[in-house]
N, C-alpha and C positions, 0 to 999 in steps of 0.2 A: 296196552299199547297206546300210547298218545300220538296226537298227529304232530305232524312237523310244524314247528314255530314258523310264524311268517320272516323272522330273521334268518331262517337257513338259508343258505346260497350254495351254489355249485362251488364257489371258492372255499367256503368253509368246511363243506363235506371233504374236499381235497386235503385242506387242513387236516381234519380229523383222521383220514386214511393215511396221511404222511406221519402223524404221531404215533398210529398204530404201528407203521413200519418201523420207526426208529426204535419202539420199545422192542421189537424182535432183536434189534441189534444189541441193545443192552442186556437184556436177558441172556443172550446167545453168550456174549463176553463174559457175564457175571457165572453163567454154567462152565463155560470152558476153563474160568479163572480158578474153579474149585479143583481143578488136576494139577495146577500150577505149582512147581516149585520153585521159589525165589531164586535165581542164579544158576538156574540149571541149562539156561539157553543163552546164545548170544542175542543181544538186543535186536540187531536185523532179522535174526531168525522169529525171535518172537514177536516182531512187527508183522513180518509176512504172515504167519501163523495167525495172528489176530484178525488179519485182512481176509486170509481164507476163510475162517470162520464165519466172518461177516459176510463174505461172498456165498458161502452156502446157505447161511440163513436167507439171504436176499433171494436167491433161486428159489428157497424152500416156499416162501412168503409168495413168490409170483406164481408157482404150479399151483399152490393151494387156492389163490384167489382165481386162477385161471379154471382150475375144476369146479370151483363153488360156483362161478359165473354161467360156465357151460351147462352145469347140472340144474341151475334154476331155469336156463331158458330150454334147455333141451336140444342146444345147437352149439357147433364150434364158435367162436368169437373170431373175429376179423383180424388183420395184422394191425390195424391202427389202434384198436382196443388192447391188442396184446401189447403193443408199445407203451400205451397209458399204463397198463399194470406193470411193464418193466421199467416205467420211470418211478414209480409210487414205489416199487419193490426196492430201488438202490439206495432209498433214503435209509434202508437196513445198515447201510456201510457208514452211517454218519457216527454213531458212536464207536464203532470199530477202528474207523479212521482216525478219530479225536484220540483213542488209546494208543494205536500204532504210533501217532505222532508225538505224544507225550513220551512213549518208550525211547524214541529217537532223541528227542530232545533232552531227554534225561542222560542219554549216553552222551550226546555232544557237550553237557555239561559236567561229564566226569562223574556223574553219581555212580555209586555202586549197582552193579547187576541187581535188580530185585528191587530196587529203591521205592517204585510204585506199586509193589504187590499189595501193599496194606491200604493204598489209596483208592484201588480201582474199586472194592466193593462198596466203601463209602461213596464216590462219585456216582457208582452205579444206582444205589439208593437214592440219592438226590436226584439222579436224573429219571429214574422212574417215578418218584412223586412228581417232579413239575411235569412229565408228560400225561401222567393220570389227571392232575389238575386242568393241564392244557387241552385234551381231549375232550373235557366236558366243558369247560369254559367257552371254547371255540363253538358250542353248539348252541348255546342260548345266553351265554354272556351272565349267568346267574354263579355267584360265588359258591354258596354254600353245596349245592350238587358237586361242583367241582374239587371242593375241599374233601367231600365225602369220597369221590372216586380217586384223589390222590392219596387219601389214607388207605383204601382198600388195595391200589395198585401197589402201596409202599409194603404193604403185608407180603404180597409176592417176592418184592426182592430181599425182604429181612427173610424169610424162608431160605433164600439162596445164600445170604450174608451168614444166617447161623450154620447152615452146611460148612460152609468155610470154616467158621469158627472152632467146628468140632472135626475137621479133618487134619 
């Protein structure tokens, strides 16, 4: 395990944690999308479902981080730390919010139901790749390790993408 670089800062640590939170949301939506049948739900219902999946993942991330922090300390955390965890976990809703917005925009534009169903996995893969790169690059601003992480995270999203293709 290497020591922290001198460039490391509290803001960069928060940014890296934020990236991890957004990843939860992307993977949640890509996973939920596996069961989606295009045109089977009204756009408003679909948008609400996407947001609820995101909310469930945000809460899951917060609870996991809360228990992890308390376990490492051997004591409960205070309200201010819990609120910090909540703020970080709310970032899980970024991707679900974007997808819900796209669904509603597609409806407003008169696109047929399910028109975005084929695009969401591609958008998810691209987002996961960017998140992987960003989570490493923010650490030490070294591009090669960031590219490696981006590629490795892309493999995760491609597993979900492949599952969708065979379902």
